[in-house]
N, C-alpha and C positions, 0 to 999 in steps of 0.2 A: 878882433873886436867881438864881444859877446852880443848876442841878440838883444839882451836887456839894455846894454849901453846904446846900441843902434836905435832902439825904440825911444830911449830918452832923448836922443838927438833929433830923431824924426818928429817927435811930438812937439817940437818947437815950431814946426810949420803947421799953419791952419789947414793946409791942403791934405795933410796926413789924415785928418779926421773926416774928410769928405770921401775917402777911399773905402771901398768894400773890404771886409776882412781878408778875403783871398788876395786882393790887390795889395793890401798892407803887408801880408806875408811875403809876397813876391818882392816888394820894395825893400823889405828888411834883408832878405837874402841877397838881393842885388847890391845893396849898400855894404853889407858885410864882405861880399866878394870883392867889390871895388876897393874897400879899405885894405883887405888882405893883399891885393895886387900892389897898391901903393906901398905897403910895408915891405914887400919883396924888393921893390925897385929903389927904395930910399933907406937911408940909415940915419935919419935925423932925430931919433929919440922919441917920436910921437907914438911909435908902435912898440908895444911890449910883446915879447914872444908868447907869453901865456894867453894874451887876448887875441892875437892875430890868428891863432889856431882854432878858436872857438867861433865858428860861423854858422852853426846849425840853429834852426828855429824850432 
């Protein structure tokens, strides 16, 4: 998952906007890492190989 896509998802939560910028960055990194881990463990089609490798912020 790209950082841009993670931000799009996380912006759906009102809590995201209450976080400080550094906390947001950490949340985005954590979210992308969790998504990549799920992609490694599952093969259900929600993960694209091109997106799962792009986790940098």
